[in-house]
N, C-alpha and C positions, 0 to 999 in steps of 0.2 A: 614505765615510771619512776624509778631510781633518781635519772636524771634528769626527769620535769620536776620529782621535789625537790634533789638538788636545785633545780637552776633555780627553783620558784623560794627555798633560802637563802640562796643569792642576793637576789636581789629583798628580797621583805631584810636579810644583813644591807647593805648597799643601803636601801629607805633606811635606817634605826643610824647606821652612822654618819649619812645624813645631816636625819632630826637631832642625834647627837651634836654634830659643828656648827649648826646653826640658835640649836643652844645656846651652845658654846660663846659663838658673834653675843648675841644678849646680850646673853651674862656680860661683856668685858664694855659693850656700848653703854649697857646702862650703867655699870662703874664710871666708867668716862665723863659718862652726863654726870651723876653727882659728884666726882671731882670738877670737872667745869660749873656746878655753880656751885662749889665751896673759894673755887677762886672768882667765881665774878661776885660771892660777898664778900670773899681779901681784901680782891683788888678794889673796891668801893669804900672800905674800911679804908685800909692808905689808905685814896683820896681824900678823906672827911680828912683825916690825920693832918695830907699836906696841909690839906685852906685853915684848918683851925691852925699851923705853925704858920704860915701867911700872917693869920690875925695876928699875932703874937706878933711879928718881926713890923709891922707895922706900928701894930701902939710904942712901936720903943724908935719910929722917927723913919720920914720921908725917903733919907738914904742910904736906908737899906740894900742891902742883898739877895735878894731871892735865890738867886744860883748861888750854889755856895761847889765851886767844882775838886777839890778839900777833903765836900764831904761825901761829892758823888765818887768820891775816886775808894772811901774807905766800904761805899755801900760794893760797888764791883769786886774791891779784892778779900772781898769777907764771905762773898754771895763766893765766887769759884773757888775757894779757898773749902771752902765746906761743899762744893756741885758731890757729889758722889756717881753721877751717872745716871742712864745713860746720854742726858744732852750736854753735847759738845760744849767747851769751854765758848766758844765764839757766838753758837748759835744765846745760847745762858746772855751773855754780857749784851748781843742786839736783843731780846723781849724783857729784862733790866732797861737797860736805852732807854728804851719804849713804854715801860712804866712810868721811871723819873720823867722821863719829856713831857709824857699827859696829866702827871699829874701836878709839875713843874706851871706848866700850863693853865690849870685852875688854880694853883696859889699868884702866877704873875706875865703875863703873856711873854716871850721874847724876840726880840728882831734882832736876827743876826746879819748883819752885812758879810758878802763873800765874796771876791774876784768872779764874779761873771762872763759872760751870762748863766745859765740854767744847761745845767750837763759839766761842768770842771767837776775836775778833781780835787777843787775847791770845793763848791759843791756836793761830792758823794761826804768832803771831809768832813764840813761843816754839817752836816743831817746825821753820820755817821755817831763824833762827837752829841751833838744838844737832843739827835729823836727829829722823829717828825713832825712832834706836834710843836713844833718850833712857827716862826715869820721870816725866809729865807729870804733876803735884801741881795742883790744883787747888784752887784758897782761894775763900771767900767776899766778898772786898775787897783792895785796895791797900791798904792795913796788913796784912793779918793774908800779905801777900806778906812785907812786911819783914821782918817775925819771925822766918816759917817760914827766912829766911837769916843774920837773924842768934841765932836755937838754933839752928845749924846744925842743923835737921832735914831742911833741903835746901839744895843743896850751891850754886842760882846760884836766880835767881828774873826774871821776867819783867815790868811794868807799859810800861804803856801814858804819855807825858809830854808829848806835843803832836803834837796835827793841825792843817793846809794849814790848814781852815776853820772849827774851830772851839775852837780857839788851846792853850793849856796845860792839863794834866791838875789841876786843883790840889792835889788828893787826896794826887798823886804830889810833887806841891814841898812838902807841907808834910809829911810822910813822913822825905825825903830831909835837910832839916834838923834834924829829931829824930832817924831809926835813924842806925846806927852806919855800917849799909848801904854798900858803895859800886858805882858804877855802873864796870863793867868792859868793856863793849858794847852797840851797838846793834844796832834793825832800822828796815827803811823796808819797810814795806808798801800798798799800795795798799788803797785801802778801796772793795769798790761793796757796798751799802746794798738788801736786795730786802724788798720789804711779803711778811711767810709770814702765811696763815691756811690756816681749814676752808671757810673762806666759801664760793659761789660765784662772788663779787664784791662790788667796794669798797662798795653798795649795807650794803649787812649786815653792815657794822662797826661799833660804836659803842665802841671805846676802842683805842686806841693802843700798846704796851708797848714800850719801848725802855729805852736810856740814855741820859743828857742827852745825848751831843757827840752818839750820832746822831740824838735829834731835832732837836737843833740841826742840822745837818746835811744831816738833807732838807724844813727848814723852812717851802722856798716849794714845792713837791710836794706840801708835807700841806696845807698851806693854802688849793690850790687844784689839789688829788682828793676831796682830804677837810676840807673846814670843814665846824665846831660838835665836830669827832671828838675826843671824849675823850683826851690824850695823858697817856702813866702813865711814865713813868722810876725806873728800875729797875736795881740794881747793873751789871747787865751784857746784854747781846744774845742771849747765849746764856740766863741768865736770864728774860729778856721770850718767847722761843721756848717756852720751859718757859711760859712762861703762858699763851701761844694757844695753844699745845695742847690744854689742857685748859675753854674757851673757846671756845667755836661764831662769836660776835659780835664773840671781838674779832682783833688784828695784837699783829704782832710787827713790827722795823723788826730785820733782822740778817745772815749771812748764808750765801752758799752750805755750808756746813759745817753750818751749825746749821740750816738747813730739811732736809739729809738724816739730821742728828743724830735728828730731832724727828717726823719725818717728816711737817713742815711741803708743803704745795703754797706758790705763788709768785703770786701777786697779782699785785704788777710787780715786775716784775726793775730791777736799777740809776737806785733813788728820789735818790738823794744831788746837791743841788741842783751842784755840785762835778763833772766827769766826771774831773778832776782831785785829786780826794779821797786824801789819803794822811796816814795815822797813821808817828809815832816812836816807836817803845820803851826800855826801855833792861834792861841785862839790868844784876839785881842781886849784886855779890859780895859777898866780905871782903875782897879787896884789888887791888891795879891791877898791867893787862899791862907792860907796856915800850913803847918806843916805836916806831910802826913808818914812822915820817918821811909820816903820811897818819893826825892823829888827831884830835881836839875832847877839853879841858879841860871838867870840868863846877865855878861858884865859889858859892858866895853869900858877900853877906857885906850888914851894915848898917850908918850912918852917924850920925855927930847933925845932929840934923835943920837945919842951916842952909844958907848960900845960896852953893851954888855944888861944895856937895854929891857929889854924884853928877857932875858934869862933873870934880872933881881925883879923880876915881876913873877914869876915862873915859880920859881922857889919859898916863892912867899907860900902858895896849893903847897909844893913837893914837902914846905918843912912840918905840915902842916895832914900831911892823910887826907886831903886834899883830891880827889881825881878827876881830872880834866875830861869832856867828852869829845870837843870841837873846839877849835882855834880856827881864827879865822884875818882876812887884815884885809883894809877897805881907805883904797887913798882918801886922807886927810883934804880935803876939801879947799882951806885956808892955807896952804905951803909946798913947796916943791917934795918932793921924797916922804913926804909925813903918813902917819896912818890911826886909822880907827881899827884895834882888835877886837874882835868880837869873840867869847868864852866863857864856852859850858859848862859849868859844873854839875859834882856832884852832891846834891847835900839843900834845904833849904837857906835859904838866908836865914833866918834867925837861932840858926843848931848855932849851935858856938861857937864850932872851931872855923865857921862857912860864914859866919859873923864879923869871928877875930881880923878872917884872912881880909875879909870884905873893908874889913878898918883900914890894913895895912899897907892895900892895893890903893887905896884911893889915897892914904897920904904922899904915894910915890908917885903916880899921875901925875901930868896933865892935868887931863881929862878925867872925870870918870860919874859909870851912867848905871844903875842892877837895871835892865835890863826886864826884871821880870822872873817869877819865878811861879814851879806848878809842880802839877805830881806828874808824873815820869808817864808816861803815858801804859793805857791799863792789857789792851786788845790791837 
């Protein structure tokens, strides 16, 4: 009798504990619903304010810029600095970016040209920077992205400029030298290459398609696992995935988005030689953003071919305490052994020290051009 009574008490205690847990979950879910209601009201309030901002801008004139890279950088940096957690910084930045993107689409929908087709890393960079509430417009080449921006067919463009392993993207540098488009933003994207294909394994692969930069970034892996297999460079990794989807004995190097879009299984994941492989992209526009206090200015120049000429140009920066984050040279097409130099400076062209240095460099250079300036990438 005592055992039976003890078991009954145990069962009743269990039911009591279960009911208590269910009550607590119900309370938590009700609290989440209340927060969601607050979020809904606040998001709509923000959207209404953004529409008002658009109305004020339209009243100022037809050439006003609705997208403000400096303003967005300020918003993101302020909220990330104030974030107490537990929401991770990257997740918070992604959520805020989508809110900004959606609200901006109510103010002025944006068309964004990018190196396509859909599924390229440039496509991913464009969505990371502008969010999902824009209209991405795929282009077949870097030059066509520049042309779309110059012709005002698209509001902005996104192109790759350098990779931590493969170095600078020469096509982008060449276009910057000749284009009227200005750099107004940058995006940094971790790049993980997947080997995609329809076959059952590596033994069936006869060709590997990829962008030339991707082939370079996976050179060691390809040499070790696919020695002797033909490597074919294409305009983009997404184009490579398209080609591999139509050829059973071919594979492509591309990202996970391309695998999903073109229905290709992953034969080998993360085949990049350097696990920290990162690509920097630039946003192309027609005007320069304001200073944010953490910016990058890009300039291009050429000099007369004489001893100490480059040293003299770079000493202008050193004398003013300006850091240089990148220097690259490209052959000048109008002469033999003459070069264009591309330099990234830390600071904004409106900052006193940078403005003074830019004026001094322009006075000394045979040719000089400010390619753009922008807030440094937040995430």
